[in-house]
N, C-alpha and C positions, 0 to 999 in steps of 0.2 A: 212454172210459176207454178201452177195446179197440183204434180205431183209435189211440187217442194209444200205448198199449203195443208194438203193430205196429211205429207209427213208430220209435220210439227201437230197437226191436230192427234195425230195419233200417239205422237211421245204424249203430249197434255193428257189427254185420255188413261193412256198407261199409265203414267207418274200419277193422276190423281185414282184413279183406282189401287194402284198399291198402296200410297197412302190412305184408304179409306180402309183397305186393309190390316194393315198396321195398327190402323188406331181402331179393330175389332167392330167397325161401320160392315160387314158384309153386304148390307141392301142395297148400299149406295156402291159399292163394287162391285156387284154383280149389275148395275145399272151400264155404269160408265162402260163396261165389258160389252155389253150388249149393243150399246151407242156404238161404239170401235166394231162388233162384229156388224152392225149395219151399214157404216159408213165402210168396212171395207167392204162388203158383198158388193154395193153399189157403183165403185171404180175397179175392181177386180173381174178377171174373165174368165171364163171358164163357166160353166151350167152347173147347176149341181150334181151332185153324185147321187146314179139312181139307187146306190145301196143303203135301205134303212140299217140301222146299227142298232141295233137294241141298247137302251142308254143304261148306265148301269143307278138310274137314281129314279128312275120311275118308268111308267107307262108311255107310250108316244103322248106326244104332244100336237096342236094343232100346228098348221102352215105357218112357215114364219111369215110371209106376205100377207095372209089375213089376216093376221093381229099386227102387223106396222103401225099400225095408229093407237095401240094402248101399249106403250112400251112400257107404262107405269108398272103393268101387272105381272111380267116377266120377272121370274124366281132364278138361282144357281139353274136349277131343274132345267128350265126353260132357253138358259143358255149351254148345256152342256148337249141337251138337243138339236139342238141349231148347228154346232157346231161336230156331230158327229153325224147330220144331216147332209151337209155342205161341208165336205172334206175340201182342204186346197191346201195345196203347199207352199202357198207364198211366204214369205218374206216375214207380212204381219200377220201371219195365222199361226206362226207357231211362239210367236211373243203374246198373242189372244189366248195360245192355250197352256203356257206357262202360266200365267196369269191365274188363269181358269184354276188350272192344279190347285196353284200357290193356296189361293181362295178354298177350293175344298180339304187342304188339309189342315188350314186354320181352322176352319168347321169342324172339323174331326177333331179338334183339340177339346173342344167343350162336348160334356157327354149329353147335355141336354139337347142338342142339336140331332140324336141318332144317328150318324155319319159314319162309318167305319171309312179308319185312313187308309185301310187298301183299295178301297174306289177310287181316292187320290192317285192312289200306285197305279191302278189299271187302268184310269183314263189319262196319265201322261205318257205310261208308256204303250199306250196304242199311239198316243202323238209321235212318241221317239221312232217307232215302227215306220208309221206312214210315210216318217221324211226322211227316214234312213231309205227306205226303196222307193221313193222317189226319185234322191240324189243318185243312188246306186245305176237308175234307169234313165237319166236324164244325160245330155252329153253334157260332160264335162266342159267342151270351151262354152257351150253357152251361159253367161250372167257367171260367171265365175265368183263375180264378188258375194253372190247374193248366196251361192251353194255356197261357198264358207262361211257364211255367215248363218245358214241352218244349222252347218256340222256342227259350229260352235253350241249352236244353240240346244242342239240333242244332247252336245255330251256335257252342257251344264244339268241339263232336266236329268242325265242320268247319276250325277252328283248326289241332286235333290231328290230322287228315288231311293239311293241309298241311305240319304241321311233321316228319311221318311222310315224306312224299314229299319236301322237303328231305333227308331222312336218306339215304330212299336214293340220292337222286342225288349225292351227295355221299361216300355208298359203294360207288358205279360199279356199282347193281343195275341186271340187265338188263330186268326186268321191273319196269317204274316205271309212273305212274300212267297211262299209254296203256295198258295191258293191264285195266286194270280196269274190269271192265263196269258195273257201277253207278257209276263217275261220270260216267260218259255220259250218264246219265240225270239225275246231277244236273243236271249241265252243260244236260239239255235243260228242267230246269224252271227251271234261272238263265234262261233262255232267254226265257220267259215275263216273267217279271221287268223285263227289257229292254225287250218290245215294249211296256211299260206308259211306259217312260220311267225306270224304277228301274235304278238300279246305273251302271257304268261297261262300257262297251265295249270292255275292253282290247285286243282282239283285231281291232276294227273299226280302228284306227289303223293304218296303213301302217308309219307307222318304227317302230312300236315292235314291230308284227308282223314286220319283213325281220330286224331285229338283237335279237332276245330270242329265247334258247331256248324252245323249242316246252315243254319240262319247265316252266320260269320261267313262263312264260305261262298253263300252268295252278292254279300256285299261284298266283299272284296273283289268277287268276278265283274260287278258292276262297275266297280271301279275302273276295275284292269280295262272294260270295254269302253270306259269312257275316254281311257288315254289311248286307244284305238282307233275311235272314233273321229278326235281330233286332238291329233300329234303335239298340236301346236298350243294347245290350251295348256298352261303350267298349272293351273289351279288343279286339275284334273290330276296331271300326275304328284303335286304335294297332297292330295286325299289317298292315294292309293297308297304312295311311299309311308306316310303317316298311318295307315291301319294295317301294313305290311310289315313298320315298328312294331307295333304296341303287341300287335301277335306276335310278332317272332320273338318277344322279350317273353311274351306271357307261357309261349311254347317251352322257352328257355329254362324259365322256372319252374318247369313241371321234373318231378324225380322221375327216375326210370331208372327202375333195379336190376341189376346185371341177374341171368340165368346161369348157374355155375354148369349145369349138362350143355345147355344149347350155347354158351359160351367157348364148350372143350370142342364141340362141334363145328364151330365158325372158324376156329384158331385150325382145328386140323384141314377145313380144307381150303386154308390159306398156305399151310405149309407143303413141302415136300414131303414125299411118301416115306423118305430116309430118314427124318426126323422123329426120335426117340418118343414114347410116351411121355417118359419122365419129363423129358422138356417142354413136351404137348401142355403138363399140367404147369409145370411155372413157370410156361408161359400167361396161363390162366390165368393164376396167383398174383400174378404181376397188375394183368389185366385188371381184374378186380378189386385191387388195393389203389387204384387212381381212385383221388375222389374229383365229385364235380362240382364244378365254382357255381358260386351262389350270382345269379344276372343281377348284381346290387348297382352300385352308383360308383362303387370305387374302381381302383383302376389296376391293371396289372401289375403287379409285384414282381422284384427278383425273385424272392422266392417261390412262386409259381411258377415262373417262367424257367427258373433253375429246377422245378421238380419235370417240367416235361423234357430237358434234358437227361435228367436221371433214370426216367422210364425210359429214353432211349437206350443209355448204357446197360441199364437192367435186363432187357429182353435181347442184345447182343451178347450178354454174358451166359443166358440160358441157352441160348443156343447158337454155337460159334458160326453157326450158315447163314447166319441173320446179318456179320459182318459182313459178308460178301455181297448180298443183294440188300442195299438199304430200301429199295422200295417195299420189302414184305415186312420189315417196321413200320413203316406208316400206311399200310394198309390193314394191322394189327389192333393202330394205335385207332383206323377210324373204325373199327370195334365200340370203343368204348364211348359212350353219349358225348363225353366231354368232346373228342376229339371227332363226332361224326357230322361232317359236312351236312347232311340230309337235317340233321337238327337246325340248322343255321341259312334254310332254303329262305324262309319269310324275311330276314334280316339282308341277308345278301341281295333282296330281291327288294328291299326299303333303299338300301346305299344305293345301288343302281339306280333307281325311279329317283331318287335325291339330287343324283347328280346331273339326271336330266333336267329335273327341278330348276336347281340352279343354271344351266345352261339354257332353259327358255325364259327364265325370269331375269336372267341380266344381258339377254341380246332381243330378247320378242318384241314386234311391234306391241301387243297386246301389254306387257308390260309397263312398256314407257308409257303409255296412257297412262295407267295406276302410277305411276309412280313406284312400282316397288321394290326397287332397288335399296332400301331402306326398310323395309316392311322388316316387323317382325317376323314374320316367316320365314325369312333368309336367316337371323340371326339362328331360331330354332333347328333350318337344319343344319347349319354349320354346327351346332352343339351337338346334333344328335351324331352326326358325322364324327366328329371329333371324341365323341362316346365311344363310337366302336368302334373307332380306331385302336385306341389307348385300352380296350379291353378285350379285345376279340381280334389280335393280330397277327396270330398265327391261322386262324382259322379264314378270314377276308381278306390276306392281305394281296390276293390276283382282283379283288374286283377294283380296290385300290387304287394298282398299280394301273393297271389300263385306264385309269379315267384322271389320272394326274394330269396329263396335258391338256387337254378338255375341258379340267378344270378351271372354271374364271376365279379369278384374284380379288375381282372388287365385291366377291360374297364374304369375303375371309376378312375385310378391312376393319370390320369393330372386334373381329376376335382376335387381335396382332397380339394382346400379352399374353390370351392362352395358348397357342399357339409357341413363344416363347416360352411357357410353362412346361411347355413338352418336350423342350432339347434335352431333359435329363433322365426319356424314358428309359427302363431298363432293357426295351426290346431295341435291338440295332436297325430293323426294320420303322418303327414306328419314328427312332430319332433320324433315321434317311426319309425318311417319307414326308414329315416338318417342316427338315431341313430345306428338300427341296421346293415344297411350296412358297414355303420364306423366300428363297430366291427367283421365285417367280414373280413373288409381288415387290421383292425390293425393284425388279427391272421394270415392273409396272408403275409402281406408286413407290420410288425410293426413299421422299419424304416422309413418310410414315413411319420408317422402321432404321431409320439413319441415326438418331438418339440412341433407340433401342441397341442398335449391333455398336455403336462408337462406345457405350458405356459398359456394355458385355464384356468387348472385346479388351479394354483397361483392367481387366480384375485378373489378367494369366500370372501376375506376379503371386497373388495366392493362392491362385493355385498350385504356384511353386512350393511355397511354404508348405501347403498341407502335403504335397508328396513326399517332401522332406521330412514332412513328423510322419507320417506311416513308415518310412522308410527306417525311421530309427526306432518307432515300434517295432518293426519286425526284426531289426537286428538285436533287439533288446528279448526280443523272443526267439530268436535262434540261438542267443549264447545261453537261454536256460536252459534250453531243453538237453545242451550238453551236461548236463547235473547228473553223478551218480544216483544211481537207483537203488544202489544194493544194500545200502546201510537201511533203507527204508525198510519199516512195517508194512503188511498187508493193506494194512487199513490207512497208514499215509499213501499208501498209491493209488487205493481208489481215491480219496479225497482228491489226491491231486490230480487223476483223472477225470475228476466232477471237473477241476477248476480250471482243465487245462482245454475240458469241451467248451466252456465259459468263454473261456478266452479267446478260441477258435471262433466260435459264434460271433463275438464284438468283432475278432480280425475283419472275417467275412463280411460283417454290414460296412467297417472301417473301404475294404477293397470295392465292394460294391458302393458306396456314395461315392470313394475317390475317379471310378469307373464313369461313373453317370456324370461328374461334374468334367472330368477331362472329357469324355463326349461331347457333354455342354459347349466346353470352351473350343470344340471343333468345328462344330455347328457354327459358332461365332465367327470362327476365321473361316469357316468357307462363305459364309456370307459376306464376310465384311471384304473378301479378297474379288468375289461378285459386286461389289459397289464401287471398289477400287479398280475395278478397271475400268469401267463407265463412265463415276464419275471419281477419277481421284483427285480431284481441286479438293471437289466439295466434302468427300473425306476427311480431308487434312484439315482442311478449313472447321469443322465441325469439331473434330479429332482436339483442337487447341483449343475451339469455344467450349468446348465441355470443360477442359482440364481448367481453364481461366476461373472457370467458374464454381469448381470445386474451390479454386483455391480463395474464392473471394467468400466460400460460404459462410468459413468461420478465419477471422484474422488472428495470427497469431498473437496481440495482447486481449483477443475476444476467448481466444483458446484457456489462456492462463487465468483469466478472470472467472470462465465461467468451472474450469477446473479449483479453482482455490475457493471461489464459491460452496461450490459441491462438498471440498475436504473440511472445513473452516470448524463447521461443526463436529464433525468424527473428532477432527482431531484436538480440539477444544476437549472433547467427552472421555479422550483418552488419555489427555493428560492429567483430569481428576482421576482417573482409576489411576494413575502413577502416581499421584498426588494421595492418595489413599493409603497404596501401596507404601510410600515413603512414611509417612506417619504410622504406619503398622508394624514396619521395621524399628520406627526412631524406639518403639516401646520394648524391642527386644537388646536388653540392655548386655546379655552377654555375647552378641555379635559386635567385632570393632567397628570401626568407619570404613577400613578399605572392605570389606566382608559387606556394609551395607551397601556399599556404591555398587558393586560389582552385581550382588545380585538386584537392584535395581535399572543397571544397565543390561542385564538381560534381556529381563521384561518389555524394557524400552525399545530394545532392537527386535523382540518377537511383536509389540503392538505397533510400532512406526513403519515395519517393513514395506507392506501394501501403498502405506503413502510414498514413502522414497522410493519405490518402484514406479508409479503412476506419474509422478514430478520426474522420474529421470527420464522417462519415457516422451513425456512432451517437451522435457529440455532438448530432448535429443529430436525431434523435430524442428523445433525452433532454431538449432546449431547451424542447421541445414545453409548454404550458401544462398544469400536474400538475392532475389531474383526482381523483387519491387523497390519504390522507395521507401513503402510501410513496413516491410520488413526489414529493411536497412535500419530504420528508426527504433523501432523492436530492440531489434542487437542491440543497438549503441547505449539503447534507454535503459535496457531490463536487464541486458545477462550478466552482467555483476551483482546485480540483485541476486538473483535467481540461483544461477551458483551458490553463494552467500547464505541462502536461506536455505538450499538443501543442505549444504554445510555444517550448519548451525541445527538443522534436525537429526543429522546424525552423532552430534556431538554429545556426551553424558548429559543427563540431566541434572540440572545443581539441587540439593536437598533444601537451601533456604528459598528459591524461587522456581519453580515446576515450569510455566508457562514462559521463561523466559526462551525455552527450546523453539518454538515457536515464532517468535517477537519480529524475525528478518521477515518471516511469510507474512504476518502482518502488516507489517511496513509495505511489502510490496504490493499486497491485495490493496491498503490504501492508496498508494502513488497509483496503480493502475484502476482502481472506482474514479479519481480526483480526477485522472488524464483523461479516461470517457467522457465525463459529463462537461470536462472544457472543450474539448474536440467537437462536440453536439451530437446529433445526428446523421451528420450531411458530410458522405466522405466524396471525395473527388477523385473519380475513375481512374487518372495518369497515375495516383498514387499507390490504391490498392493493385490495380491490374493495369498496366501500361498498354500491352496487348490488346487488352480490349478498345481500350480507350483509340486505339489505330487503327480499330475494322470501320472500312470504308469502301465502298460497292462490293460487296462481299457476297459470296455464293450458297451461305448459309441460311436454308430454310427458316421462316417462321414457327418456333417451336410448339407443337400443337394445332397446325393449323390443316383443317383437312378439307380442300377447295383447292380453290389456286393454289399456285405454287408459286408465293412472295417468299421471297429472301430479305437477310436484314442489311439495310443499305448502313447503318450506325448506332451506337449504342451510346447512350447519353451520358453524358460526361460528368454527370453527378450520379450517388448512390444515396436514399434514403433509407437510415437502420431505425427502425420501430422498437420503440423502449417495450419489448417486452423480455421474456428469460430467454428465449433463443435469439434474440436481435436477428429476427429476417432482415432481408436485406429489398428495398424496393427499386427494381430496374426499367429501364424504357430502351426498348428498342424502336426504332425509324423503319419502316419496311420499305420494300422496293416500290409498292404505291404509294405510299407518301404518309401511309397510316402511322399513328403512332400506338404501339402496344406496351401495354406497363405489366409486371410480372415480379410475384416477389419470389426471391433466393431463398428458401427456407432449408434450415440444415437443422442436426437434433432430433429427427424423427422422420419416421418409417412411414414414405408417402404411398407405397403401391397399394394401402386401404384405402385411399383417399380416391387413387385412379381407377380402382373396381367399381367402387359407388360413382364415380364419375360417368363409368361406361354401362353402367347399369340405370341412370339417370338419363342418358340419351338413347337408351333404347325403351324406355316408360315414356317417352317424348315422342318414339314412332310410332308407339301405341296410340298417341293422343291423335296422331294424326287425323285420323279417320272420322272421329265427333268434332273437332277444328275444322274441317272441311265443310262440315254440312251446318255448323253453326258459328252464328256472328261472333259470338266469343270463345276465347280458347282456353283449355287447359296446356299447362305447362311446369315441368321442373328445373329452375331456374339452375344449367351445370357450366362450368367452366374448364380450361384444359390444366390437367395434371403431369407434370414429367418426370419420374425420379430417376436422380443422377446420380445417385448410391444409394447403399442399402438407408443409409438416414440423410438422405437431403434432394433436393429438387425444387422444379420450378413447377410456380404455383400460378395461373392467371390471374390478376388482377382485375375484381369485378367494378369494373365500373357506375358511377352512380350510388352506390350502393352506401348507406351510414347504417352503422350500427348500432343496436337500441340503446345500448350504453352511452353512445355518444348523447341520444338525445334527453338521456336522462342527466348528464352530467351538464349539459347546457340548461336543463331546467335548474340544476345545483346553484351554478352561478349567475343565474338569472335570478334567483332569489336572494344571494348575498349582494349581486349589482343591485338591488332596488332597495335592501338594509342600509346601503352606504348612500344612496341618494336621499334617504328617510332622516339619516342622522346628519342629514349637512342641509336640509332644507332645515330641522330641528334644531341646529346649530349645537349635537350634542356629539359626544365622543361615543363612539360604539365599538366594538372590538369585533370585526369581521369574522364571521365562521368560516372556516378552511371546508374544505370540498371534503365531505366525511367517507371516509373506506367502509366496507360491509361490516367490518370488527371494531368500530369504532363505539366506543362507551360499553364495548360488552365484553361480558366476564368470558374469558377464555373456556371452551367445553372440551377437555381431552376425548373422550368418545361421545359424537353427536346420538349413536346408537340406543345410548345409557337413559336421553332423554325423555321422562315420559310425553305421551302423546299430547293430554290437555297441554303440556307448558309448549309443545310445537305451535298448536291448533293458535294457542293465544297470541305465542312469538309473529307468525304470518297474519293475523290479524291486524295485529299493530301495525305491523309493516304496510299490510293494506291500506288501511287509514291514513299513513301520514304521505304515501307517494299518491300523486294526481294521477287519476284514469286514464285521463283524457290525452296525455301527452302525444300519442302517437297518432291519433285523430284529430288533433290540434294541424299535427305537422303534416298531413296530409291535406288539409285543409288549404293552410297557409298555399304550400307548394304547387294550387291549382288555380289559377289566373279566372276561370268561371266555373260556375254550377255545372254544368255538362259534364266539365271533364272533370271535377271531383266527381261525380255521379258514376264516371267511367270506371274511375280509378279505385275509389270503394269496392265494386263489384272485381276488379281486376285481384284486388287486394285478398276479399274473402276468398276469390277461386286459389288464388297460390296459396293461401293461407291453409287452406282444405288440402290443397294439394302435397305438400310439403309436411302438414302433420300428419296424414294418410302413408307414405312412402315413410316418413320418421319412423309411423308406429309400425309398419310392415318389416323393416331391419332394425326394428329396438334401439334406433338411434338416443342416445343421453348425454349428459353434459349437455346442454343447452342453455348456458348462462347467455348474459345480454352480448357479449362480444362476438358468439357464436352465430347469433341470429341478426340479418342483415334487412334492410329494407330499402328498397328504389323508390323514393319520393313523386320521381316523376311517372312511374309506367303502377305503382303501387304493389310492385313485385317483392315476395318473402323470397330471401336466399340464404340456406343455410350453408357452412364452413366447419370445416374439421370434421371431419367423420372418425376418428378414431377409436372413439368407444358408442361400438354400434353393435350388434347383434347379441344385444342384450348385458354386452361386458357393464354398460351402467349399474345393474343391480348386483354387481361383485365390487362396486368402491367398497370404502372404509364405511362413508354415509351413503348406502343405496339410493339411487331413483327409483322412483314408485308411478312416476306418470308417465304414460305413453307418449305423451309428444306435449310442449308447453303452450298453456292458453291462457295466462295469466289476465290481470284485468286490464291491462292497455291494449292487450292483442284482442279482446271479446269488443271491448267499446268502440275499436275503429273497424268493426265490421256492419255499421251503421245501427238502421233503428232497429231491425228484424232481430239482431243478436246473431246469435246462435244457430234458429229456427230459420232461418231464412237462406242467403245463398251459399251461406258455409255449411249448413247440414246437407242441400239438396247436391252441393258439387264433391261433398264427402264420399255422398251415395255412389255418385257416376264414378268415382277414382275407383273404388273399391270393384265395384260392377265391372271395371274396365278393365283392371288388371288381375281379377279373380276369379270372376264369374261368367264374365259374357263372351270369352273367345279360350276356349282349351287350346290352342295353338301361342296364346299370347300369354296365358296363365304358365304352361309349361315351360315357354322363354326362360320366362322369371325362375321358376324354381329349376331349373339348369345350371342358371346363374347362380343362384347358391348353393347349389350342387356342387359347382366347382368354385369356388367360396372354401365351403368346409372342406374340400379336396386339397386346397393349397394351405389351410391350416392344418391338416392332421399330415400331411406328406411334404416331402421335403422341397416346395416348390421355389423355382428360381424365377425369379423375372428382373429383366433387363441385366443382365448379370450378378445378381443379389439374389438370396435365397433366404428363405425364412428360416430352413435347417441352419445357417450359419449363424444367424440371427440369435435362436435359440442355443445353438451351441454357446455364445458369445455370455449369453445369461446365464446359461449351465455352469460356463466358467468361472463365471464370476459369483454364484452362488459356493461353486465347488472352492473359490478363493478364499470365500467369505468363512466355508465351512476349515478348509484347512488352518486358516488365520484362528478360529474360534479350536480346533483342535491343535495348534502350535500353543494359544495362552494354557492351554486346559493342560498340557505337557509340562509346560513353564512350570505352571502354579504348582502341578503334581513333583517335579523337579526341585523346585523351592520349597516345598515345604518336608521333600525329602533332605535337602540340605539342613532343613532350621531343626528337625529330626535328628539329622546325625551329629550338628553340631549340641543339640542341647545334649545328647547320648555322651556327647565324649566329655562335655565339660561334665556331665554326672560321674563318669567314668574317671576324667580328669582328679575331681574331690573326691573322689573313695578310694584312688591310688596315693593322694597326697596324705589321706588321713594316716591309710597305713605304713607308710612313712616314714608321717610324724614319729607315731607311735613305736617305731623302731627306735628313731631316731632318740626320741626317750629314751629309751632302755639302753641304750648305749652309755646316754650321758651317764644314768645314772649306776650304771656298770663302771665307767670311767671314772665317773666321780669315789663309788668304792676302792676303785685301783688307786687313785689317785692319794686318797685318805689313807689306804694300807702303805702304799710306799712311802707316803710324809710319814709314817708313824715306824716305818723300818728306817725311815731317816734319821726321825730324831734318837732312835736305839743306837745306830751307826755313830749320830754325832754324840753320845754319852759315854760308850766304847772309847771313840776318837777321843775323846777328852781326860777320861781315867789312864788312858795309855799317853796320852802327853804328860800328864801328871807324872804318870810312875817313870815315863822316860828323863824328866828331870830332879827325882828322887834316885840315892844309893839302890835301894832295894831292886829295882830292875836290873844295876849293873851285877849284884851280888846273883839275883837267880838266871841270869845269860851265863855266868860264869858257873853254876851249876850246873848248868844244861849242857853249856860245852863241855864239860868234864865228864857225864855221862856219857854223852856221845863218843866221848873218845874209848869209853868204855866198849861200849855198843860197835864200835868198828873193828878195834884189837883181837875179840874174841872171836874163835869161832862158829861158823852158820850150822853145824853139824851138834856143837857144844850146847851150843841157844838151845836147838831141837832136842836135844837130849832132857835139858833140864827142864826143858818144857814141858816133856810128856813123862816125867816122872812127878812134875810139881801139879800134871792133872790125874795122875793114877792110872796112866794107859803103861806097864813097864812091859806088858808082853806084847806090844808094838815095837816096844825098841828091840824085842830081841828078834823080832821078823827082821825089822830093819838090817 
């Protein structure tokens, strides 16, 4: 009993002295430590040592026994003198010496005390040395528990000395660890451990010794010595690993230029003598061209990995001998700093030490006492290991391979999404390592990754479509390469070569993405097979469960309603465009009706092509065989109307009524809208998913539960649909423990970001654990479970007992309306009841809020503040508490919760904090935020950008109590920021690594749970391309229309000119014909006159007389010889000479 009392008094005095030191009360701390020394000296055995050590604080003091009656006069110098004179290796003495050293260090931080920090280092070093020597000389079988505690204290004191030495370096003290005599003896003791093969000889590595400051090198040796002193102390391993990691990265960041002459000599020394000098020169040039990668937070890319393979290929081509001796290639690459393993010495030591820390932190008794399994240090360690793995897999693969089986899987529980993200890493070693780690997690904690694996494995069909699309690309490419280039000029050939290079680079990127996606799917299948081997029944039920949840996410009628709601406005706008086109065509009088209808039909096909494609795609989904009663009803009620609406949209638009082309579509939308309102917001589960309704006594793990393994006993038979844009559904699961779990099944929204934010909040809550353990109140960021089930759907845990702030405001409006009703009834007056106003009621719409002047915005917000009461939230908190004490407690909880959420929101750049996204738990006063899609300063890029760091309106301020912003809220905000960023470097680094991982996920094609941001971006790009293609088609069609119209105008003009010429020719011909007719008529008249005269002559005797004379003359001519006639003619003509010639 006496020993127990003495132990309690010792703990009390040590705790009081520690508190006094933390409050900068050095006098009280010294008195309490002297009292502890006095009490320890009275009941410990052994006389004072005869050795009189020179105290570091001053001259020798009077004997402790002679001054026992005047304890108030004792100072720190007196305490140190007594400890040095009465040296004892008792367990209490090392506690006393440790606290004394901390007090000396605290006093050294104040320059007014005129105490050098090296004095504290010297004092604690001598204490460590004394106890270590005593433990090494004592019997190991005697009082083993006390020996272990003393050794652990010595190890912790070494950590204190290393920390104080760093403080001295940062403070630019002239006297540092080099001037401390006892540290030299500690380093000599450490060398004895190194001789036996223990520890790490950091100074023995030439690269480290050459590039690291001596003070930092000594700090590293102190930390390593701490791990040797007490190998079971996880904190020592963490501190040493932390030092090695930070300095390992700093050494890698330093550029080390290569010297060509030295490099050539080193290459010659490695290669055999028969290698030619030209080959040596070419190899040296290849090594000199290798680029040194920066040690940034990016991951190893496929191009960087390909560069390493290309360097090996280039070296093999430069020297044929290297193909037969691949080890020579590795030796040559080791000459370059990028692949020189000596540069990675500290980083390798940090990984090895981190692995040891994880084993100790998750298995040792010490860590179980401190409940450090979920500490932020574990998160930081795993994040750093993951970072080294994905950045330097080629250089540090050995250390990861040797520690895979011994790696505790419980340490990776919080980073499971990050592990799934790395399944598409370009390096096969990283992919295999992460896959094996996830397989081990699947065996130890199957419920943690079961949903992720099932969701990932269901997307294999998408991978097949990607592969088919890529194969078509390659086939088209190979076909295009067979074209002849003989007919092309040299410039065309050069341009084609450049285009081919660009296409080849794009194809290489496509091949890389395809290979990564295929590797990821193979990893998912391996993990899936492991889960199926051990839990085949569970995997089958979870797969069915996920499939049915996907079905319920968006019902067929909701799919059509949402699709048409998105398309209606755009269809109406494009119909108006067609209407304007019709009016323009009507003014073209030179076009016929058929030509106008042809032109407008061409443009209609271009404008409506995308709508018809979307509608037919949705129709293809809803034409599938119905599997639920709800799907059967949808097909029965709407299939004919859907086909009619699509067919009508394809028909040519009428000139008289253009909007009639989508009349059936509007009728279908109205029908679906009315049916949705009539059916209400409650669905029967057996109608929308009979398989979910039939679940009884299943082995499906409760989604997102990280603790005891509870399964889903049954599913609620009713589903509530929330009246919002995405139509989320509220589900209820009954667990095997009898508890009811409610979830929100949300679709049409990517929930991966919400999942990451919830992961971050859980880590922040771990960081709050230490301060919450020491205070009666607690800091907490209320989180909830988010489980993505696809790229744009998932389950969100329902926040029980929370009320949106908008609901409070709406209740107040309803109470105001009810009060007016009662007043009207009491006064026997008829009064029009005001409806619940919307934010935009009685307001003129503003197209662009950014153009509104600032004074008008200020006036608007001031009017809104005056209209709404400022005590809505504070009165709700008051009314929800049955006593004043509980109300005060809730107000304090509310103030701290508001501070926590505000500071975290400011830290992550959270926006879109409208009243529906901020909830309050009126029973506890906690503030809960939901919907984290607008974060990382995305709110500043909205159409009306957000400018405030967090929401702090008058209702939120008024509920803080009488002190307002200057009370608990201000103090809590300062504490939260100190915890997150200033208090512990470890926790700060953990948060930064989480943010860096988020940045990597945005920049690279991260894939989580089988879905990838890269695919989402590709879909977005595809939609943008579709829009651009549509605009391109419209522009091309407009150009074709203009060309056609111009051609018609040209043809009209040409036709008119041709007709004019033909008409002139016809007129000329007609005149000519007229003249000819007149001539012919005149001739005809003459003929008629002659014929008349001849007729008259025929009737008279004169004609007969002439005829008789003619006949007589004719007979004479006939009877006369032709020769006679000719001679007569010649004679008459006077040509007698001719007659003689004849």
